[in-house]
Structure formats: structure tokens, C-alpha cells
N, C-alpha and C positions, 0 to 999 in steps of 0.2 A: 306470475309477476304482473303487477298493476302498472300499466303505462298508458295514461289517459291520452287519447288522440288529439284533444284540443290544446294540449300543452306543447311547448318547445323544450328542448333538452340540450345539455352540454356534454362534452366528452369527460368533464370532471364530475358528472352525476348531479348537477343541479337542474331543477326544472324552472320554467318561466311561463307565467300566464300573462299575456299582454292584453290590456284593456285600455284602448286609446293610447295615451303616452305614459301610462302607469304599468309597471311590471311587478307582479307578485312573484317572489323567489323562495324556493325551498330546496331540499335535497330529495332525490328520488327514493322510491320504495326499495330499489336495488341497493342504493348507497346506505340507507338506514339498516338494511338487513346485513350488509357486510360489516358495518360498524358495531352492531349489537346495541345493547341498552344505552340510550343517550341519557347522560346525567347532568349535562350543562351545555347551554348555548351562549356563546360570548360574541356579542356584536357591539363594537364601540365606534362604528362609523356613521351613525345617524347624523344627518346634516352635511356629510362629506360628499363631494363630487369625485367619483372614481372612474377609472377606465376599465373596460372589459378585460378580464384576466387578473385584475388586482384582487388581493385578499380583503374581504370585508368583514371577516369574523372567523369563528371556529366552532366546531361541535366537539364536545368531550364525551366519549363513551367510557365504559368501565375499563377497557384495556388500552385505549388509544385516544389521541386528539387529532382531528383532521381540519385543515384549513378549508374555508369556504371562498370560492372564487366567483367574482362578479361576471355573470353571463353577458351583460350588455353595459355600455357606458351610461352613467347618469348620476343623479343625486339621491342618496339614500334618505328616504322620507320618514320611514317608520319601522320599528322593530316590533314583532309580535310579543307583546308584554306577557301574554299567557305562558310563554316558555320559561319565564323566570320561576314560576311555581310548579310548572308541569312540563319539563323538557321532554318527557316521554311522549308528548303529543307528536313529536317528530317521528317516533316509531309507530305509534298507533294510527295516525292519520296524516301521513306525510304530504298528501296533496290537498288537505283541507285545513283543519285546525292547527296542523304542524307547520304552516308556512313560516318563513323566517323574517324576511324584510319586504317592504314595498319601496320601489324605486321610481323616480321620475326619469324617463328615458331621454337621453340627449337627442336633439333633433337629427344629428348626423351619426347616430349609433348604427353599427353594422349588425343588423338582425339576420343577415344571410348566413352567418356562421353557426346559427343555432340548428340543432337537429330536429327532424320530425320524429314522431313516436316510432315510425317504422325504422328510421335510421338509427335511433337510440337502441331499439330492440336488437338490431343486427349487431351493434357495437357490444352489447353486454352478452350476446349469445356466442361470442367467439371463444 
């Protein structure tokens, strides 16, 4: 199981890469493995300011649809346009080309609720 130590994670299986006040967000290797082949990524929240825990989109796999929950509060800046033509990037490269959105983090966003790689690994090992 690939769990990059430089990222933060949520109990809902999203990952977050924080660079200054910008967060890149996707779903974890574990999540994509559980969902199976991703066939569609639906995000219609670009430009919206959302709170941590709110749904910002969904991923559709062959057998199921799963909501995506925002790990930190902020404004959705960008959707990974490559996912329109190649949603399977979420499966093949979840921490790289399979990123889903970029977010401008609210100044008062609670980052302490995010899990470290070790905490996330403990969560999925249960």
C-alpha cells in the first residue's frame, strides 16, 4: 500500500498536499483500490467556497458511486481536466496525475484534523 509520508490524509480516504495556502486533493491508493475501476469523476464545485466535510464531488466506479469530502475549508480553484478523458488516472497514479482538485485554504482552516501517513496507515490496517 502506497502512503506517501509528505501528504496528509482524512478518515474518508482523501489525501492532501499543502503548498503554502494551496491544497491539492485526491483519493488515496487504498480508496481507489476499494472502489475498483474509476470511470467518471464529477466535480461541479469549482469557484465555490466550502467547509471541511462538505461534498465537493463524486467518483464513479464500475459498481458504485462515492462522494468526495473536502478535507479542509477553502475555495475550489481548479479541477484536474485530464480526468475528463482519463478518469482511470485516479487508479493508476492516485498521488500524481490522478489528483482531483486544487483548493485555496481558508486562513482559519483547521489543519490539525488531518492524519499523518502513520495515523492513516493505522486507520486502514484495522
